[in-house]
Structure formats: structure tokens, C-alpha cells
C-alpha positions as CSV (number, residue, x, y, z in Angstrom):
1,M,67.8,207.3,39.0
2,T,65.2,204.4,39.5
3,R,63.3,203.5,42.5
4,V,62.5,200.2,43.8
5,D,58.7,200.6,42.7
6,R,59.3,200.5,39.3
7,L,60.2,196.9,39.5
8,L,57.0,196.3,41.5
9,P,55.1,193.9,39.2
10,E,57.9,191.6,38.8
11,I,58.9,191.5,42.5
12,R,55.3,191.1,43.8
13,R,55.2,187.8,41.5
14,R,57.8,186.4,43.7
15,L,56.5,187.1,47.0
16,L,55.8,184.2,49.4
17,V,54.5,184.8,52.8
18,I,53.7,182.5,55.7
19,G,52.3,183.0,59.2
20,D,54.5,182.8,62.5
21,D,52.3,180.3,63.8
22,R,52.9,177.9,60.7
23,Q,55.0,174.9,60.9
24,L,58.4,174.6,59.3
25,T,57.1,172.1,57.0
26,E,54.8,174.2,55.3
27,A,57.6,176.7,54.7
28,A,59.8,173.7,53.3
29,A,57.0,173.2,50.7
30,L,56.5,176.9,49.8
31,L,60.5,177.1,49.1
32,S,60.5,173.4,47.2
33,D,60.7,175.4,43.8
34,D,64.4,176.0,42.7
35,A,63.4,179.6,42.2
36,R,62.1,180.1,45.5
37,H,64.7,181.4,47.9
38,M,62.8,183.1,51.2
39,A,59.4,183.2,52.5
40,I,58.5,186.3,54.6
41,V,57.1,185.6,58.0
42,C,54.2,187.6,59.1
43,D,52.2,187.9,62.4
44,A,48.2,188.0,62.4
45,D,48.2,191.4,61.3
46,G,50.3,191.0,58.0
47,V,53.2,192.6,59.5
48,M,56.7,191.2,58.6
49,V,58.5,189.8,61.7
50,G,61.2,188.0,60.3
51,V,62.0,185.6,57.1
52,V,62.8,181.8,56.7
53,T,65.1,180.8,53.9
54,R,66.0,177.1,52.8
55,T,69.2,177.2,54.9
56,D,66.9,178.0,58.2
57,I,64.7,174.7,57.2
58,V,68.0,172.6,56.6
59,R,69.9,173.9,59.9
60,Q,66.4,173.0,61.7
61,I,65.7,169.4,60.4
62,R,68.8,168.0,61.4
63,H,67.3,168.4,64.9
64,C,63.9,166.9,64.0
65,D,62.7,163.7,64.8
66,G,61.8,162.0,61.3
67,C,58.8,163.4,59.5
68,A,57.4,164.6,62.9
69,C,58.7,168.1,62.7
70,T,56.4,170.4,64.6
71,T,58.7,173.3,64.7
72,L,57.1,176.5,64.0
73,C,58.3,179.1,61.6
74,A,58.6,181.8,64.5
75,Q,61.2,179.6,66.2
76,V,63.7,179.3,63.3
77,M,63.1,182.3,61.6
78,T,65.6,185.4,61.0
79,T,64.0,188.3,63.3
80,T,66.6,191.2,61.9
81,V,65.8,191.5,58.5
82,T,67.4,194.0,55.9
83,S,64.4,195.4,53.7
84,C,63.3,198.3,51.6
85,T,60.6,200.2,50.5
86,P,59.1,201.0,47.3
87,D,60.2,204.5,47.4
88,E,64.2,204.2,48.1
89,M,66.5,204.5,45.1
90,L,67.7,201.0,43.7
91,Q,70.9,202.0,43.4
92,D,71.1,202.5,47.3
93,V,69.5,199.2,48.0
94,W,72.0,197.4,45.3
95,E,74.6,198.9,47.6
96,T,73.3,197.6,50.8
97,M,72.7,194.1,49.0
98,K,76.0,193.9,48.0
99,Q,77.4,195.0,51.3
100,N,75.6,192.2,53.1
101,R,76.0,189.5,50.2
102,L,72.4,189.4,50.0
103,L,70.5,187.3,47.0
104,C,67.2,189.1,47.6
105,I,65.8,191.3,49.8
106,P,61.9,192.2,51.0
107,V,60.2,195.3,49.9
108,V,57.7,196.4,52.3
109,D,55.2,199.2,52.9
110,D,55.6,201.8,55.7
111,Q,53.8,199.4,57.9
112,R,56.2,196.6,57.4
113,R,53.7,194.6,55.1
114,P,55.4,192.8,52.6
115,L,55.0,193.9,49.1
116,G,57.2,191.8,47.2
117,L,60.8,190.4,46.9
118,L,63.6,192.0,45.2
119,F,66.2,189.7,43.8
120,A,69.8,191.0,43.3
121,S,70.0,190.0,39.7
122,D,66.7,192.2,39.1
123,A,68.2,195.3,40.7
124,L,71.5,194.7,38.6
125,E,69.5,194.3,35.5
126,S,67.9,197.5,36.0
127,L,70.8,199.3,36.9
128,L,72.7,198.3,33.9
């Protein structure tokens, strides 16, 4: 059976991290590339405290006044985050992703510091 750590080189390249004190407009800039789905929000110690997705940004922008949006990532991020660790079995992570209909999932170390972003397509391709 394959563990998540086998895919670390690939999933590290996709890692987007933003501070919880940064403005949502900065997260939007990070996620402007079509291949980017999610930014991991970290506190000052580099620990994951949530995630910001394109959906979070779009949902918030309808409440902003023009280009003067000063909303912080911490105000709109999802704080209940399903994540995995490198030592987990890929099959188990894939099952969790399927059950929760997740396109991607953060990979974190034992202190919840982000290591990468695992896409469902990565997991499925590796399992097949």
C-alpha cells in the first residue's frame, strides 16, 4: 500500500500559504491561476488555522465596497479543515476525500504545519 509521503515532491509544488493577518485580496491574487484551488492559512508560528478557497473569496466579495475590500483571511477562512499526514495510507485519504467530496486536502506535519496540497487526481492516479 502507498503512503501519502510518496507523493510529497509533487504536492509540495502546489502549496500556497498565507498569513491569517493578510487581506483576502492577497489570497485572491494567489488563487488567480486556474490550477490553484485553495490557500492554507497559517498563524505567526506557521501552524495551519484554516483554508481559504475561491468560493470563500467570491462569497465575501459580494459584501465588499468596490476595490476597498480590507477583509482579513481569518474572517472568512474555513477553520474546520480535513487534512492528512504524510504517514497515512493513500487509500484511506482517498476514501475520506470521496466521502467529503473534496477536490484537495492539505498535508500537514504532526504540529499542523503545512507540507503540501494533495489533489484527488493525484491520489486516484497513484492508486490506479
